[in-house]
C-alpha positions as semicolon CSV with decimal commas, in nm:
position;residue;x (nm);y (nm);z (nm)
1;M;0,000;0,000;0,000
2;N;0,129;0,345;-0,091
3;S;0,191;0,560;0,219
4;Q;0,045;0,874;0,063
5;Y;-0,301;0,717;0,074
6;I;-0,295;0,619;0,441
7;R;-0,541;0,815;0,649
8;H;-0,414;0,921;0,985
9;E;-0,672;0,929;1,258
10;V;-0,678;1,237;1,477
11;R;-0,785;1,151;1,825
12;G;-1,015;1,383;2,012
13;C;-0,796;1,394;2,320
14;E;-0,496;1,508;2,116
15;T;-0,683;1,805;1,970
16;S;-0,825;1,887;2,312
17;N;-0,475;1,893;2,462
18;L;-0,349;2,112;2,180
19;R;-0,642;2,350;2,220
20;N;-0,588;2,367;2,595
21;F;-0,218;2,437;2,540
22;W;-0,289;2,731;2,309
23;E;-0,568;2,869;2,527
24;K;-0,331;2,865;2,823
25;A;-0,052;3,029;2,617
26;I;-0,291;3,304;2,500
27;E;-0,419;3,359;2,854
28;Q;-0,062;3,390;2,987
29;Q;0,029;3,638;2,711
30;T;-0,285;3,843;2,780
31;Q;-0,205;3,851;3,152
32;Y;0,154;3,956;3,079
33;L;0,036;4,241;2,854
34;Q;-0,212;4,360;3,118
35;N;0,059;4,353;3,386
36;E;0,299;4,544;3,161
37;K;0,036;4,806;3,081
38;E;-0,034;4,853;3,452
39;R;0,339;4,877;3,529
40;Q;0,382;5,147;3,265
41;R;0,078;5,334;3,398
42;R;0,228;5,342;3,747
43;S;0,571;5,438;3,618
44;A;0,705;5,785;3,701
45;L;0,866;5,810;3,357
46;T;0,568;5,986;3,195
47;K;0,554;6,240;3,477
48;L;0,928;6,305;3,451
49;R;0,909;6,347;3,073
50;N;0,628;6,601;3,110
51;E;0,822;6,794;3,375
52;W;1,130;6,808;3,152
53;M;0,922;6,921;2,855
54;E;0,781;7,205;3,066
55;R;1,132;7,303;3,178
56;L;1,262;7,302;2,823
57;E;0,967;7,506;2,698
58;K;1,023;7,764;2,974
59;R;1,395;7,777;2,892
60;I;1,325;7,829;2,521
61;K;1,071;8,099;2,600
62;M;1,318;8,273;2,831
63;L;1,597;8,260;2,569
64;R;1,366;8,405;2,305
65;T;1,254;8,695;2,525
66;H;1,597;8,763;2,681
67;P;1,871;8,661;2,437
68;E;2,208;8,617;2,599
69;D;2,475;8,874;2,518
70;P;2,717;8,708;2,269
71;S;3,007;8,936;2,373
72;S;3,023;8,796;2,728
């Protein structure tokens, strides 16, 4: 008998295990993404960036209104 014509039976328990594996992997990935999003939300980095942007904008505004004397 030619092997290309052999039908392989797929057992129900094998597909169930595979499905459970992928559902668990997806759930873990989703949980990781949620945790990462929460960590970034609690991070002080955004606040620090905003504070530095405000400082830089004030500095630029000050330099435009009071240019430094180039001879000094």
